[in-house]
Predicted model as a PDB file, atoms N, CA, C, CB and O in Angstrom, pLDDT in the B-factor column:
MODEL        1                                                                  
ATOM      1  N   UNK A   1     -50.377 -94.064  43.418  1.00 49.00           N  
ATOM      2  CA  UNK A   1     -50.917 -92.827  42.912  1.00 49.00           C  
ATOM      3  C   UNK A   1     -49.854 -92.032  42.163  1.00 49.00           C  
ATOM      4  CB  UNK A   1     -51.494 -92.005  44.046  1.00 49.00           C  
ATOM      5  O   UNK A   1     -50.144 -91.398  41.148  1.00 49.00           O  
ATOM      6  N   UNK A   2     -48.628 -92.068  42.665  1.00 52.00           N  
ATOM      7  CA  UNK A   2     -47.547 -91.313  42.033  1.00 52.00           C  
ATOM      8  C   UNK A   2     -47.254 -91.847  40.630  1.00 52.00           C  
ATOM      9  CB  UNK A   2     -46.278 -91.373  42.897  1.00 52.00           C  
ATOM     10  O   UNK A   2     -47.050 -91.077  39.691  1.00 52.00           O  
ATOM     11  N   UNK A   3     -47.235 -93.161  40.503  1.00 52.00           N  
ATOM     12  CA  UNK A   3     -46.975 -93.736  39.181  1.00 52.00           C  
ATOM     13  C   UNK A   3     -48.113 -93.433  38.218  1.00 52.00           C  
ATOM     14  CB  UNK A   3     -46.766 -95.249  39.285  1.00 52.00           C  
ATOM     15  O   UNK A   3     -47.881 -93.263  37.022  1.00 52.00           O  
ATOM     16  N   UNK A   4     -49.338 -93.363  38.723  1.00 52.00           N  
ATOM     17  CA  UNK A   4     -50.468 -93.001  37.877  1.00 52.00           C  
ATOM     18  C   UNK A   4     -50.300 -91.585  37.350  1.00 52.00           C  
ATOM     19  CB  UNK A   4     -51.786 -93.131  38.650  1.00 52.00           C  
ATOM     20  O   UNK A   4     -50.622 -91.305  36.195  1.00 52.00           O  
ATOM     21  N   UNK A   5     -49.796 -90.693  38.196  1.00 56.00           N  
ATOM     22  CA  UNK A   5     -49.539 -89.321  37.773  1.00 56.00           C  
ATOM     23  C   UNK A   5     -48.462 -89.286  36.688  1.00 56.00           C  
ATOM     24  CB  UNK A   5     -49.117 -88.459  38.975  1.00 56.00           C  
ATOM     25  O   UNK A   5     -48.609 -88.564  35.702  1.00 56.00           O  
ATOM     26  N   UNK A   6     -47.393 -90.045  36.854  1.00 58.00           N  
ATOM     27  CA  UNK A   6     -46.345 -90.094  35.837  1.00 58.00           C  
ATOM     28  C   UNK A   6     -46.863 -90.693  34.539  1.00 58.00           C  
ATOM     29  CB  UNK A   6     -45.152 -90.897  36.341  1.00 58.00           C  
ATOM     30  O   UNK A   6     -46.475 -90.248  33.459  1.00 58.00           O  
ATOM     31  N   UNK A   7     -47.720 -91.679  34.624  1.00 58.00           N  
ATOM     32  CA  UNK A   7     -48.265 -92.267  33.402  1.00 58.00           C  
ATOM     33  C   UNK A   7     -49.137 -91.267  32.651  1.00 58.00           C  
ATOM     34  CB  UNK A   7     -49.073 -93.524  33.731  1.00 58.00           C  
ATOM     35  O   UNK A   7     -49.239 -91.333  31.426  1.00 58.00           O  
ATOM     36  N   UNK A   8     -49.767 -90.341  33.375  1.00 59.00           N  
ATOM     37  CA  UNK A   8     -50.554 -89.328  32.675  1.00 59.00           C  
ATOM     38  C   UNK A   8     -49.638 -88.378  31.905  1.00 59.00           C  
ATOM     39  CB  UNK A   8     -51.429 -88.539  33.671  1.00 59.00           C  
ATOM     40  O   UNK A   8     -50.034 -87.853  30.864  1.00 59.00           O  
ATOM     41  N   UNK A   9     -48.407 -88.148  32.405  1.00 58.00           N  
ATOM     42  CA  UNK A   9     -47.449 -87.330  31.668  1.00 58.00           C  
ATOM     43  C   UNK A   9     -46.995 -88.050  30.405  1.00 58.00           C  
ATOM     44  CB  UNK A   9     -46.240 -86.986  32.550  1.00 58.00           C  
ATOM     45  O   UNK A   9     -46.893 -87.451  29.335  1.00 58.00           O  
ATOM     46  N   UNK A  10     -46.726 -89.338  30.546  1.00 57.00           N  
ATOM     47  CA  UNK A  10     -46.246 -90.117  29.414  1.00 57.00           C  
ATOM     48  C   UNK A  10     -47.373 -90.339  28.411  1.00 57.00           C  
ATOM     49  CB  UNK A  10     -45.673 -91.464  29.889  1.00 57.00           C  
ATOM     50  O   UNK A  10     -47.141 -90.293  27.203  1.00 57.00           O  
ATOM     51  N   UNK A  11     -48.564 -90.574  28.884  1.00 55.00           N  
ATOM     52  CA  UNK A  11     -49.709 -90.701  28.003  1.00 55.00           C  
ATOM     53  C   UNK A  11     -49.916 -92.108  27.488  1.00 55.00           C  
ATOM     54  CB  UNK A  11     -49.563 -89.775  26.856  1.00 55.00           C  
ATOM     55  O   UNK A  11     -50.741 -92.317  26.599  1.00 55.00           O  
ATOM     56  N   UNK A  12     -49.205 -93.061  28.010  1.00 54.00           N  
ATOM     57  CA  UNK A  12     -49.413 -94.430  27.560  1.00 54.00           C  
ATOM     58  C   UNK A  12     -49.145 -94.630  26.080  1.00 54.00           C  
ATOM     59  CB  UNK A  12     -50.804 -94.850  27.866  1.00 54.00           C  
ATOM     60  O   UNK A  12     -49.801 -95.451  25.440  1.00 54.00           O  
ATOM     61  N   UNK A  13     -48.197 -93.897  25.530  1.00 54.00           N  
ATOM     62  CA  UNK A  13     -47.860 -94.042  24.119  1.00 54.00           C  
ATOM     63  C   UNK A  13     -48.475 -92.973  23.234  1.00 54.00           C  
ATOM     64  CB  UNK A  13     -48.291 -95.382  23.638  1.00 54.00           C  
ATOM     65  O   UNK A  13     -48.125 -92.883  22.057  1.00 54.00           O  
ATOM     66  N   UNK A  14     -49.384 -92.157  23.766  1.00 56.00           N  
ATOM     67  CA  UNK A  14     -50.014 -91.136  22.932  1.00 56.00           C  
ATOM     68  C   UNK A  14     -49.122 -89.924  22.709  1.00 56.00           C  
ATOM     69  CB  UNK A  14     -51.310 -90.695  23.554  1.00 56.00           C  
ATOM     70  O   UNK A  14     -49.438 -89.060  21.892  1.00 56.00           O  
ATOM     71  N   UNK A  15     -47.995 -89.857  23.443  1.00 54.00           N  
ATOM     72  CA  UNK A  15     -47.081 -88.737  23.268  1.00 54.00           C  
ATOM     73  C   UNK A  15     -46.516 -88.705  21.846  1.00 54.00           C  
ATOM     74  CB  UNK A  15     -45.943 -88.817  24.290  1.00 54.00           C  
ATOM     75  O   UNK A  15     -46.324 -87.630  21.277  1.00 54.00           O  
ATOM     76  N   UNK A  16     -46.254 -89.861  21.284  1.00 59.00           N  
ATOM     77  CA  UNK A  16     -45.642 -89.919  19.956  1.00 59.00           C  
ATOM     78  C   UNK A  16     -46.558 -89.328  18.884  1.00 59.00           C  
ATOM     79  CB  UNK A  16     -45.293 -91.361  19.602  1.00 59.00           C  
ATOM     80  O   UNK A  16     -46.137 -88.396  18.199  1.00 59.00           O  
ATOM     81  N   UNK A  17     -47.786 -89.818  18.703  1.00 63.00           N  
ATOM     82  CA  UNK A  17     -48.577 -89.257  17.599  1.00 63.00           C  
ATOM     83  C   UNK A  17     -49.099 -87.851  17.860  1.00 63.00           C  
ATOM     84  CB  UNK A  17     -49.734 -90.153  17.308  1.00 63.00           C  
ATOM     85  O   UNK A  17     -49.282 -87.091  16.909  1.00 63.00           O  
ATOM     86  N   UNK A  18     -49.347 -87.478  19.116  1.00 70.00           N  
ATOM     87  CA  UNK A  18     -49.988 -86.196  19.375  1.00 70.00           C  
ATOM     88  C   UNK A  18     -49.019 -85.049  19.588  1.00 70.00           C  
ATOM     89  CB  UNK A  18     -50.862 -86.314  20.558  1.00 70.00           C  
ATOM     90  O   UNK A  18     -49.416 -83.895  19.432  1.00 70.00           O  
ATOM     91  N   UNK A  19     -47.781 -85.309  19.934  1.00 77.00           N  
ATOM     92  CA  UNK A  19     -46.852 -84.206  20.196  1.00 77.00           C  
ATOM     93  C   UNK A  19     -45.594 -84.300  19.339  1.00 77.00           C  
ATOM     94  CB  UNK A  19     -46.469 -84.185  21.668  1.00 77.00           C  
ATOM     95  O   UNK A  19     -45.164 -83.303  18.761  1.00 77.00           O  
ATOM     96  N   UNK A  20     -45.017 -85.459  19.255  1.00 79.00           N  
ATOM     97  CA  UNK A  20     -43.719 -85.588  18.594  1.00 79.00           C  
ATOM     98  C   UNK A  20     -43.817 -85.405  17.084  1.00 79.00           C  
ATOM     99  CB  UNK A  20     -43.114 -86.940  18.904  1.00 79.00           C  
ATOM    100  O   UNK A  20     -43.033 -84.654  16.502  1.00 79.00           O  
ATOM    101  N   UNK A  21     -44.747 -86.066  16.455  1.00 81.00           N  
ATOM    102  CA  UNK A  21     -44.840 -86.015  14.989  1.00 81.00           C  
ATOM    103  C   UNK A  21     -45.221 -84.616  14.492  1.00 81.00           C  
ATOM    104  CB  UNK A  21     -45.867 -87.041  14.488  1.00 81.00           C  
ATOM    105  O   UNK A  21     -44.595 -84.134  13.548  1.00 81.00           O  
ATOM    106  N   UNK A  22     -46.219 -83.941  15.080  1.00 84.00           N  
ATOM    107  CA  UNK A  22     -46.489 -82.566  14.614  1.00 84.00           C  
ATOM    108  C   UNK A  22     -45.322 -81.613  14.875  1.00 84.00           C  
ATOM    109  CB  UNK A  22     -47.742 -82.023  15.295  1.00 84.00           C  
ATOM    110  O   UNK A  22     -45.027 -80.756  14.042  1.00 84.00           O  
ATOM    111  N   UNK A  23     -44.653 -81.756  16.027  1.00 84.00           N  
ATOM    112  CA  UNK A  23     -43.504 -80.884  16.303  1.00 84.00           C  
ATOM    113  C   UNK A  23     -42.389 -81.130  15.299  1.00 84.00           C  
ATOM    114  CB  UNK A  23     -42.984 -81.105  17.734  1.00 84.00           C  
ATOM    115  O   UNK A  23     -41.740 -80.187  14.848  1.00 84.00           O  
ATOM    116  N   UNK A  24     -42.164 -82.383  14.950  1.00 87.00           N  
ATOM    117  CA  UNK A  24     -41.134 -82.696  13.955  1.00 87.00           C  
ATOM    118  C   UNK A  24     -41.513 -82.137  12.585  1.00 87.00           C  
ATOM    119  CB  UNK A  24     -40.918 -84.217  13.864  1.00 87.00           C  
ATOM    120  O   UNK A  24     -40.654 -81.659  11.843  1.00 87.00           O  
ATOM    121  N   UNK A  25     -42.784 -82.199  12.261  1.00 88.00           N  
ATOM    122  CA  UNK A  25     -43.225 -81.671  10.962  1.00 88.00           C  
ATOM    123  C   UNK A  25     -43.060 -80.150  10.919  1.00 88.00           C  
ATOM    124  CB  UNK A  25     -44.703 -82.058  10.690  1.00 88.00           C  
ATOM    125  O   UNK A  25     -42.641 -79.599   9.901  1.00 88.00           O  
ATOM    126  N   UNK A  26     -43.389 -79.474  12.021  1.00 90.00           N  
ATOM    127  CA  UNK A  26     -43.254 -78.013  12.057  1.00 90.00           C  
ATOM    128  C   UNK A  26     -41.790 -77.604  11.956  1.00 90.00           C  
ATOM    129  CB  UNK A  26     -43.875 -77.443  13.345  1.00 90.00           C  
ATOM    130  O   UNK A  26     -41.458 -76.631  11.279  1.00 90.00           O  
ATOM    131  N   UNK A  27     -40.912 -78.351  12.633  1.00 89.00           N  
ATOM    132  CA  UNK A  27     -39.487 -78.015  12.633  1.00 89.00           C  
ATOM    133  C   UNK A  27     -38.737 -78.598  11.451  1.00 89.00           C  
ATOM    134  CB  UNK A  27     -38.853 -78.490  13.904  1.00 89.00           C  
ATOM    135  O   UNK A  27     -37.549 -78.332  11.269  1.00 89.00           O  
ATOM    136  N   UNK A  28     -39.431 -79.398  10.644  1.00 93.00           N  
ATOM    137  CA  UNK A  28     -38.852 -80.017   9.452  1.00 93.00           C  
ATOM    138  C   UNK A  28     -37.649 -80.902   9.790  1.00 93.00           C  
ATOM    139  CB  UNK A  28     -38.436 -78.940   8.458  1.00 93.00           C  
ATOM    140  O   UNK A  28     -36.610 -80.835   9.134  1.00 93.00           O  
ATOM    141  N   UNK A  29     -37.810 -81.735  10.827  1.00 91.00           N  
ATOM    142  CA  UNK A  29     -36.794 -82.715  11.194  1.00 91.00           C  
ATOM    143  C   UNK A  29     -37.445 -84.093  11.255  1.00 91.00           C  
ATOM    144  CB  UNK A  29     -36.124 -82.352  12.558  1.00 91.00           C  
ATOM    145  O   UNK A  29     -38.670 -84.210  11.279  1.00 91.00           O  
ATOM    146  N   UNK A  30     -36.633 -85.114  11.280  1.00 91.00           N  
ATOM    147  CA  UNK A  30     -37.131 -86.482  11.369  1.00 91.00           C  
ATOM    148  C   UNK A  30     -37.709 -86.739  12.759  1.00 91.00           C  
ATOM    149  CB  UNK A  30     -36.006 -87.494  11.053  1.00 91.00           C  
ATOM    150  O   UNK A  30     -37.087 -86.379  13.759  1.00 91.00           O  
ATOM    151  N   UNK A  31     -38.889 -87.357  12.837  1.00 86.00           N  
ATOM    152  CA  UNK A  31     -39.449 -87.671  14.158  1.00 86.00           C  
ATOM    153  C   UNK A  31     -38.542 -88.589  14.974  1.00 86.00           C  
ATOM    154  CB  UNK A  31     -40.813 -88.318  14.002  1.00 86.00           C  
ATOM    155  O   UNK A  31     -38.469 -88.462  16.196  1.00 86.00           O  
ATOM    156  N   UNK A  32     -37.856 -89.506  14.309  1.00 88.00           N  
ATOM    157  CA  UNK A  32     -36.953 -90.408  15.014  1.00 88.00           C  
ATOM    158  C   UNK A  32     -35.762 -89.649  15.599  1.00 88.00           C  
ATOM    159  CB  UNK A  32     -36.465 -91.512  14.073  1.00 88.00           C  
ATOM    160  O   UNK A  32     -35.328 -89.936  16.715  1.00 88.00           O  
ATOM    161  N   UNK A  33     -35.242 -88.692  14.854  1.00 90.00           N  
ATOM    162  CA  UNK A  33     -34.130 -87.875  15.351  1.00 90.00           C  
ATOM    163  C   UNK A  33     -34.582 -87.021  16.543  1.00 90.00           C  
ATOM    164  CB  UNK A  33     -33.573 -86.969  14.220  1.00 90.00           C  
ATOM    165  O   UNK A  33     -33.856 -86.889  17.528  1.00 90.00           O  
ATOM    166  N   UNK A  34     -35.770 -86.451  16.447  1.00 87.00           N  
ATOM    167  CA  UNK A  34     -36.303 -85.642  17.535  1.00 87.00           C  
ATOM    168  C   UNK A  34     -36.522 -86.482  18.790  1.00 87.00           C  
ATOM    169  CB  UNK A  34     -37.613 -84.979  17.110  1.00 87.00           C  
ATOM    170  O   UNK A  34     -36.215 -86.040  19.897  1.00 87.00           O  
ATOM    171  N   UNK A  35     -37.049 -87.685  18.621  1.00 83.00           N  
ATOM    172  CA  UNK A  35     -37.265 -88.575  19.770  1.00 83.00           C  
ATOM    173  C   UNK A  35     -35.933 -88.990  20.387  1.00 83.00           C  
ATOM    174  CB  UNK A  35     -38.066 -89.826  19.345  1.00 83.00           C  
ATOM    175  O   UNK A  35     -35.804 -89.043  21.610  1.00 83.00           O  
ATOM    176  N   UNK A  36     -34.949 -89.283  19.552  1.00 88.00           N  
ATOM    177  CA  UNK A  36     -33.638 -89.697  20.061  1.00 88.00           C  
ATOM    178  C   UNK A  36     -32.971 -88.566  20.849  1.00 88.00           C  
ATOM    179  CB  UNK A  36     -32.729 -90.139  18.900  1.00 88.00           C  
ATOM    180  O   UNK A  36     -32.369 -88.811  21.894  1.00 88.00           O  
ATOM    181  N   UNK A  37     -33.073 -87.348  20.358  1.00 88.00           N  
ATOM    182  CA  UNK A  37     -32.428 -86.220  21.036  1.00 88.00           C  
ATOM    183  C   UNK A  37     -33.141 -85.830  22.328  1.00 88.00           C  
ATOM    184  CB  UNK A  37     -32.370 -85.023  20.106  1.00 88.00           C  
ATOM    185  O   UNK A  37     -32.509 -85.307  23.246  1.00 88.00           O  
ATOM    186  N   UNK A  38     -34.439 -86.075  22.414  1.00 84.00           N  
ATOM    187  CA  UNK A  38     -35.204 -85.655  23.589  1.00 84.00           C  
ATOM    188  C   UNK A  38     -35.411 -86.752  24.615  1.00 84.00           C  
ATOM    189  CB  UNK A  38     -36.528 -85.140  23.162  1.00 84.00           C  
ATOM    190  O   UNK A  38     -36.029 -86.500  25.650  1.00 84.00           O  
ATOM    191  N   UNK A  39     -34.922 -87.951  24.373  1.00 84.00           N  
ATOM    192  CA  UNK A  39     -35.153 -89.069  25.291  1.00 84.00           C  
ATOM    193  C   UNK A  39     -34.529 -88.805  26.662  1.00 84.00           C  
ATOM    194  CB  UNK A  39     -34.587 -90.363  24.699  1.00 84.00           C  
ATOM    195  O   UNK A  39     -35.196 -88.979  27.682  1.00 84.00           O  
ATOM    196  N   UNK A  40     -33.277 -88.393  26.700  1.00 89.00           N  
ATOM    197  CA  UNK A  40     -32.583 -88.189  27.986  1.00 89.00           C  
ATOM    198  C   UNK A  40     -33.186 -87.017  28.767  1.00 89.00           C  
ATOM    199  CB  UNK A  40     -31.078 -87.938  27.748  1.00 89.00           C  
ATOM    200  O   UNK A  40     -33.437 -87.178  29.961  1.00 89.00           O  
ATOM    201  N   UNK A  41     -33.433 -85.844  28.163  1.00 86.00           N  
ATOM    202  CA  UNK A  41     -34.045 -84.760  28.947  1.00 86.00           C  
ATOM    203  C   UNK A  41     -35.438 -85.117  29.489  1.00 86.00           C  
ATOM    204  CB  UNK A  41     -34.146 -83.508  28.091  1.00 86.00           C  
ATOM    205  O   UNK A  41     -35.778 -84.744  30.612  1.00 86.00           O  
ATOM    206  N   UNK A  42     -36.232 -85.829  28.704  1.00 81.00           N  
ATOM    207  CA  UNK A  42     -37.567 -86.215  29.169  1.00 81.00           C  
ATOM    208  C   UNK A  42     -37.461 -87.216  30.312  1.00 81.00           C  
ATOM    209  CB  UNK A  42     -38.397 -86.812  28.012  1.00 81.00           C  
ATOM    210  O   UNK A  42     -38.195 -87.108  31.294  1.00 81.00           O  
ATOM    211  N   UNK A  43     -36.564 -88.180  30.201  1.00 84.00           N  
ATOM    212  CA  UNK A  43     -36.384 -89.167  31.270  1.00 84.00           C  
ATOM    213  C   UNK A  43     -35.886 -88.497  32.548  1.00 84.00           C  
ATOM    214  CB  UNK A  43     -35.399 -90.265  30.831  1.00 84.00           C  
ATOM    215  O   UNK A  43     -36.349 -88.827  33.640  1.00 84.00           O  
ATOM    216  N   UNK A  44     -34.955 -87.567  32.422  1.00 89.00           N  
ATOM    217  CA  UNK A  44     -34.449 -86.844  33.598  1.00 89.00           C  
ATOM    218  C   UNK A  44     -35.577 -86.023  34.233  1.00 89.00           C  
ATOM    219  CB  UNK A  44     -33.257 -85.917  33.205  1.00 89.00           C  
ATOM    220  O   UNK A  44     -35.692 -85.975  35.458  1.00 89.00           O  
ATOM    221  N   UNK A  45     -36.392 -85.389  33.423  1.00 85.00           N  
ATOM    222  CA  UNK A  45     -37.513 -84.616  33.949  1.00 85.00           C  
ATOM    223  C   UNK A  45     -38.503 -85.481  34.711  1.00 85.00           C  
ATOM    224  CB  UNK A  45     -38.223 -83.905  32.825  1.00 85.00           C  
ATOM    225  O   UNK A  45     -38.990 -85.075  35.767  1.00 85.00           O  
ATOM    226  N   UNK A  46     -38.808 -86.660  34.197  1.00 83.00           N  
ATOM    227  CA  UNK A  46     -39.720 -87.560  34.893  1.00 83.00           C  
ATOM    228  C   UNK A  46     -39.127 -88.043  36.212  1.00 83.00           C  
ATOM    229  CB  UNK A  46     -40.062 -88.752  34.007  1.00 83.00           C  
ATOM    230  O   UNK A  46     -39.831 -88.136  37.218  1.00 83.00           O  
ATOM    231  N   UNK A  47     -37.848 -88.346  36.206  1.00 88.00           N  
ATOM    232  CA  UNK A  47     -37.194 -88.825  37.431  1.00 88.00           C  
ATOM    233  C   UNK A  47     -37.151 -87.716  38.479  1.00 88.00           C  
ATOM    234  CB  UNK A  47     -35.762 -89.327  37.126  1.00 88.00           C  
ATOM    235  O   UNK A  47     -37.459 -87.955  39.647  1.00 88.00           O  
ATOM    236  N   UNK A  48     -36.770 -86.504  38.069  1.00 90.00           N  
ATOM    237  CA  UNK A  48     -36.704 -85.383  39.014  1.00 90.00           C  
ATOM    238  C   UNK A  48     -38.092 -85.064  39.559  1.00 90.00           C  
ATOM    239  CB  UNK A  48     -36.097 -84.134  38.337  1.00 90.00           C  
ATOM    240  O   UNK A  48     -38.240 -84.804  40.753  1.00 90.00           O  
ATOM    241  N   UNK A  49     -39.115 -85.081  38.697  1.00 87.00           N  
ATOM    242  CA  UNK A  49     -40.476 -84.823  39.136  1.00 87.00           C  
ATOM    243  C   UNK A  49     -40.926 -85.855  40.161  1.00 87.00           C  
ATOM    244  CB  UNK A  49     -41.423 -84.817  37.946  1.00 87.00           C  
ATOM    245  O   UNK A  49     -41.574 -85.512  41.150  1.00 87.00           O  
ATOM    246  N   UNK A  50     -40.584 -87.118  39.926  1.00 86.00           N  
ATOM    247  CA  UNK A  50     -40.949 -88.176  40.854  1.00 86.00           C  
ATOM    248  C   UNK A  50     -40.254 -87.981  42.201  1.00 86.00           C  
ATOM    249  CB  UNK A  50     -40.596 -89.544  40.267  1.00 86.00           C  
ATOM    250  O   UNK A  50     -40.883 -88.143  43.247  1.00 86.00           O  
ATOM    251  N   UNK A  51     -38.973 -87.639  42.187  1.00 92.00           N  
ATOM    252  CA  UNK A  51     -38.230 -87.446  43.430  1.00 92.00           C  
ATOM    253  C   UNK A  51     -38.782 -86.257  44.215  1.00 92.00           C  
ATOM    254  CB  UNK A  51     -36.737 -87.241  43.134  1.00 92.00           C  
ATOM    255  O   UNK A  51     -38.967 -86.347  45.429  1.00 92.00           O  
ATOM    256  N   UNK A  52     -39.041 -85.153  43.534  1.00 91.00           N  
ATOM    257  CA  UNK A  52     -39.600 -83.974  44.194  1.00 91.00           C  
ATOM    258  C   UNK A  52     -40.971 -84.293  44.782  1.00 91.00           C  
ATOM    259  CB  UNK A  52     -39.703 -82.795  43.206  1.00 91.00           C  
ATOM    260  O   UNK A  52     -41.285 -83.877  45.898  1.00 91.00           O  
ATOM    261  N   UNK A  53     -41.786 -85.030  44.030  1.00 87.00           N  
ATOM    262  CA  UNK A  53     -43.112 -85.392  44.525  1.00 87.00           C  
ATOM    263  C   UNK A  53     -43.013 -86.285  45.757  1.00 87.00           C  
ATOM    264  CB  UNK A  53     -43.918 -86.095  43.428  1.00 87.00           C  
ATOM    265  O   UNK A  53     -43.831 -86.173  46.670  1.00 87.00           O  
ATOM    266  N   UNK A  54     -42.027 -87.163  45.791  1.00 89.00           N  
ATOM    267  CA  UNK A  54     -41.846 -88.016  46.967  1.00 89.00           C  
ATOM    268  C   UNK A  54     -41.511 -87.193  48.209  1.00 89.00           C  
ATOM    269  CB  UNK A  54     -40.744 -89.044  46.711  1.00 89.00           C  
ATOM    270  O   UNK A  54     -41.967 -87.514  49.307  1.00 89.00           O  
ATOM    271  N   UNK A  55     -40.723 -86.141  48.044  1.00 92.00           N  
ATOM    272  CA  UNK A  55     -40.380 -85.291  49.183  1.00 92.00           C  
ATOM    273  C   UNK A  55     -41.552 -84.408  49.602  1.00 92.00           C  
ATOM    274  CB  UNK A  55     -39.174 -84.426  48.846  1.00 92.00           C  
ATOM    275  O   UNK A  55     -41.665 -84.043  50.773  1.00 92.00           O  
ATOM    276  N   UNK A  56     -42.409 -84.068  48.670  1.00 87.00           N  
ATOM    277  CA  UNK A  56     -43.552 -83.204  48.985  1.00 87.00           C  
ATOM    278  C   UNK A  56     -44.700 -83.969  49.641  1.00 87.00           C  
ATOM    279  CB  UNK A  56     -44.052 -82.526  47.722  1.00 87.00           C  
ATOM    280  O   UNK A  56     -45.538 -83.379  50.323  1.00 87.00           O  
ATOM    281  N   UNK A  57     -44.731 -85.263  49.435  1.00 80.00           N  
ATOM    282  CA  UNK A  57     -45.844 -86.056  49.985  1.00 80.00           C  
ATOM    283  C   UNK A  57     -45.735 -86.171  51.466  1.00 80.00           C  
ATOM    284  CB  UNK A  57     -45.887 -87.440  49.372  1.00 80.00           C  
ATOM    285  O   UNK A  57     -46.582 -86.801  52.100  1.00 80.00           O  
TER     286      UNK A  57                                                      
ENDMDL                                                                          
END                                                                             
């Protein structure tokens, strides 16, 4: 169940077209550069969320 919750955050690949590309267009930066810069913070957030959820269960 926990992994299903994390997959809903990730979106099964829908994060790229629905959030990253419009945000890059609004900020006038390359989508690839935006994805590269945000990879580590997003991964850390998912890991921390998973750990906290494990302690709350």
